[in-house]
Steps between C-alpha positions, in 0.01 A plus 500: 500500500393211285152480346414209720586687819287799396195279518556454871518865616374572844145643524652793683677603177174520298341845469110543502267802500530735788195633681563846351514361145178307553325810631618698199366239258166488684481881491563506123236233442256695716566820304448324170171354621389841623572642156335219309186460713332830395575419136343155535195648677465770234519237228231294671275805542556596138386152400191521722413843362536371146262213580253746656523723192434201275187406699359852483574515126307174446209623712485824299507298177215281633298813582557625145375169357200512732424853381524393135252222561260669742536868411600615849771462763424261790376702796561503869156332512372258235229241459597160637552224239309258725143457368377451856623848587272674251123516490380732228657837578570408861856400590531289815877506460732719297870471428785741448728538198733195543227241439394619151867501394564133577392367159733753334797386711467140376332395823159425363517175699509695824228738377262215414575309820462803720181614323343161556598473867311606809579849624661352811751286313852641509664613175856390419825689527603634157858620448440783254274674754789523754810720506812288584620777734178463705444126530230368732589279795324205337401420147152395602301822459394692187749776577499817283779755492349741249223758493298675232454874453151597617585871536290723726142423573230322308147605415278212394262732311756691298823466306709680762730202530629568150663812630677324788674172441416232247329224703138575580202288603426312180173363641320835467420737218782745438748295699704373209814664364691385194857559389355714221346722772840537662669564166259786424569652846851530647635212292580138579882539540460730804200343675556225754315171455656275764768537766630330813334504837695250702757698695570555870185501707291272282622193690578515873724215608346170400146639502384642162273763657495709182590241238292532186357188328437470128168315551341791688123435494185656627603864451213719615317757290551791737878532471598864451873546453529843660328417829722318748738217572222242487487562126840341455466238774142381485619190684800505728701241310368545148501869400394605153785471248500868402701818546363849465455847639339547837503769768774758518837401345766377745864609496603171340275360228667174393625260768313680777489256794204662677221250566229743401411720207687638322746222583588151388132403478433756230837584343766294316747316723779252425806338649720629219717784630414841358163447341252255346475316169207630300315404181347774289196490275706469180651177639848627583644467853714741696640539851327797655717670763359549848603863514215623280260758639121493511448698179708261294338196663151637437587580141632146446175355632267737320404392151376848421674761713307788345180349631628361830268485800502762774706271720763430235516844346447703817661309787764300314540763225466288192429708192585566138869450558710318238701235681869439425663164572751677726210600728452147623788280379 
């Protein structure tokens, strides 16, 4: 057959893909996608966890700089920077730990603007306060993914808060704790400063029923951290940005989805599988596994286990135990 005649072959002589061959190719592509998808998802989650770790590291560094300047760690309750909120020794509004850290996170512009605004004006969304694995539905609220370690209980007339947690009520005498205090107790490398509280349960559908905000204002003077759920959710949609020890320990400490105490209102939660990113008082960060028991958790919160409160030492069993990294990582 000449070359010219080969150009005019009948369509019937041309061979295409059969249905079976097409199905085989589609099956192979499907299998490859099934194998690659988990790897892609894991890579994305690893990136989000890295970003979350970086944010907590920067917040811990800001707390260190605040302590160097002020002589104490920001508390769960602090004086408001708004002059109109303070009259002598009376505080019409108070703020939690995120607000004092803003100037040390290179957001002094937000700090000054917020401090000069009316209490009803909304604060802006700030990225370093939010874990990428727990994004809000809209970037229009002052969302906060992290919580400070307030430990168990607080007594306004004593220094009991120094034995449980590191964030006290800095507006009262005896309510201030410094990193030097922690260093002379259990030590800064094994005492939690900040961790995540943004996991399952904190947001239900599109309604942030338990979403914490960084501009939390008007915190009352009667908050007692070992009383009840209202401690951690003074308002339905703006609970205090703290974690601690309350009631009897549950079976699961970290990533407990119970909407009560102890549960996601009072314990660390995250959307990272297996645990929660945590910043310690020496500034380092670690991923604390969610399989730890109450004694280890209480010891991580207590800045002085040998002098822990009755609730921490008795119920949760914190004590003079020397922690190993393998206990919680």
